[in-house]
Every structure is written in C-alpha cells, then in structure tokens.
C-alpha positions, 0 to 999 in steps of 0.5 A: 070755610067750605072744607067740611073736614074741619069744624074749626079750621086753623085759619080762615079769611075775612072776605066779602063784597068789597073784595069782590067789587075791587076785583071786578073793577080791575077786570073791567079796567082790562089792565091786569099787570102792575099798574095804578092799583099796585101803586095805590096799594104801595102808597097806602102801605107806606103811609100805614107803616110810616116808611118812605118806600114800599114795593109790592112783590109776588110773595114774601120769599122774593121780598126777602131775596130782594132785601138780601140782594139789595144789601149786597150780600154775596157768596160766603157772607153770613146772615144770623137768623132764627131757625124757628121760622119758615124756611124762606127766611133762610132759603132767600139768603142762600139765593145770594150765596150767603150762609145762614147762621142759626141762633137761639130764640129767647126761650119758652116765654119768648119765641123770638130771636135772642140778641145775646145769642146773636152777639155770640155768633158774630164773626168777621164774615157776618153782614146782616141779622135777619129777625122774624117777629114770630106770631106777630110779637116784636123781637127786642128791636132795641137790643138788636138795633144796638147790637147791629150798630156796634158791629156795623151790621144790616138788619132785615125784618121778616115781618110776615106775621106782623103787619100792624104790630109795633115796637116803641110806637113804630111799625114792625118792618120799619125798624131795620134797614129793610122789612118784608111782609107776606100776604099769603092766604092765611096771613093777617092781610091776605090776597092769596099770594103776594108780599111787600118790601119796605125801606127808608133807605133811598139807596136800597129802594133804588136797587129794589125798584130795578131788581123787581122788574128785570133791571129795567129803567121803565115799566109797562105801566109807564109806557102805557101812560105815555111817560116813556117809550122805551127802556134800558136794562142797567142791572140784572133783575128778576120778575117779582112783580105783583098783579093788579088783582092782588093789589086791589084785594090788598087795598081792601084788606089793608082797610080791615087790618086794624079791626081784624088785628084787634079781634085777633087780640081779643080772641088771644086774651080769651085763650089765655084766660081759658088756658091758664088752669089747663095742666100740661100747657103754657102760653108764650108771650105773656110779657111781649116787647110791644103790641102784637099782630096776633098772627097765630096762637102758639102754645107749648106742651109739657115734655111729658105730653105726647104732641102726636096724641094731642093732634090726633085727638083734636083732629078727631074732634074736627079741630085743625092744628099745626106746628110752627115750625120744624127748625130749619137747621134740622132740615136735610138740605141745611144739615148737609150743606151747612153742617147744621143738625141736632144739638146746635140749638137746644132751646129752639129744639126743645120748643119746636118739639113741644109747640102746637098752634091753635086755630086763630082768625078774625071770624073765629067765634068765642064759643069756638075758642071755648070748644078748642080749649075744652077739647085740648084740655081733654086731649092733654089729660089723655095724652099725659096719661098715655105718656106717664110711666106705669 
C-alpha cells in the first residue's frame, strides 16, 4: 500500500504481473471497448457461478438499476430491502420510480435481512425483495425464497460483498431472479470500477442485454467482426458497458478469487480467536447460513464504549477502520422523500451505531491481525473508561 498514512489499511488489492500483462495485451490489441475480453469474462463468471447469463457492466449500481428495470418496476411499486447496506441498493430502485421499503436485519448475531420482518412489510404494492449478503455472509435464502414465492415477488440479490460465497451449495447471486456484483477497488474481485448482473431467466437476460447498450440490437464488436453492418433500437437503454481493460483485469482476478477468499476466511478465524476474550466487543456471524466470501470484518462495540474514541485511538496507531453502514433510512434524502427517520428500525439503528469494520484483505499478515486486536483491546478499555460514569 503506497499511502504512508496507514500502517495497516482497511483494504488492499492483490495485484501482480499477470494483471499487468493482461492490461498490456489489451492495449496492444488496440480494441478498448466491450469485445472479446468482456465476452470471455462474462463466460468465465457465468461458469463459475453456474448461471446461464452474465453481463459485465460499468459498476454494481447500474447492475442493480438494470435488475430493477428488467423486472419492470415502475413508479409506486415497492421494493423491500435492508437499510444496513450501501445506498446504491436503494438509489437504483428509485431510478425506476419504485419506493424502497426498509426492513430490519436479524440482529447483532446476523446483520442480514430478516425474512420475518420482510413478511410484516409486504403490501399490495410490493413487487420485489432486495437482499444484501452483508460482509459476504448469506441471507437466509431458503426462508426468503419461500416468502417471495408465496407472495409472487421477485428477488434481487445485491451480492456486491459475496463473489464466491454459497448457500445450500449454490452461488450467491444465483438464488433469486437476478444477482448483482461489484468489482470496485476494495472488493474481493477488484478491477477499479465494474460490476456484473447475472440471471437464469431468459426473459430478463433479453431485456438486460438491450438496456445495457442503448437498446441496440447489435454492438460495435458485432459489426467489427462482420456479424452485422447496422442496428436497430428497439427499447430505451443506457450506456452501462464495461471496457476491455477492466474485463481483462477481471479475468485474472477471477482466477485468484477462491484462494483469496480462503485467505480472508483464515484471517477472520484468527480475528475471532483473538477477539473472543476482548471485553466490550462482539463478533457477528458465529453461525452463518452458509460459506462466506469474508469481504469485511465487522465487530460490534458494547453500548458503553465510545466508537469515535476507539476510531481515534486506532487512527493514532495508524490502523484504518470504517463503518458499514450508516443506515439509508437516516439519510436526509430518504427522510424527506419517503418519510423515513429515527425509530423506524430500532434493531438496525442500534447495530449501525455500534458497528466497526477492521482491516481485512488477502495480503494482510497474521502479525498485523494480532496488532489490530492488541490496539483495539487497548482502545476499547480506554474508551470504556472514558464513557463509564464517575
């Protein structure tokens, strides 16, 4: 990591000579737009996930937009989703005119969407459920799938944290109607910017294929190869394509995914062991619904512990931390437009106020994990003493 501010950064990327060679080969090919590298990346991702259709796109936000739009969501339709997620999960739904309806997560033990609370929030206007596999840990997709089938609802999987994770032997992102992945720089499969939208439904695939590139019936690559010499526009569409450089990076990164996820898992196991006797700290997902991708390392501070004080102490030790996430329903836009606000989701609000994300990435050294935990132990003890009554 080139940034000298942090001795132990929150995230880092496993990049090497294969990525440099892949990008160089694209530059030498002189074809930079969506072409054979993108097609190869899509095919490899579809094979990895065991899904019929995979479309590389500019980022996960547009993947979510394509998912909602392909499902035909319109103004006034409701999508039930967690508030404990990145804002894109909700923003992308609003692009279609749909209304995000926020539901609780299961609790401090499981920070994923609670099927029982989702059931309580279904109305005649509900069209879809958007699940988010927080930190790479699976939502209870059995219960969520049963609920969706009973009510005739679509399921969108925000799998931004979860490439390579599974539920019941199936890849996350393939259990709902459509799944969305992120390849942002801090993700398990990182290309800088980028995403993928996947589905087994042919009807959704046909719509996504058109919407991704202006509603055009053929692409520049088709015409370059002589497979077409013109095109029609048969629906409104967007420019949500991925370029060849990022697709080439994605192919190499996909080859690293399993090993890097396993490495993340080993580091999480070490964290759990070392944190087990740290007062004032609890670690969610002790009993997950399936194998995780271990995207981030969340812990929860006891209510008596000052999170700002802990963050400041770790920063002084040059250890970077973060918060995942400020709940969407507390953001000004969602409070003003949709009537959300404090008190709507007490479980989520309590968790969000206490969550702290620790460094986690494949190249993190076990000695650094031990250093993070030692610094955290000292910071929590001090913050607890500061917060305790006289």
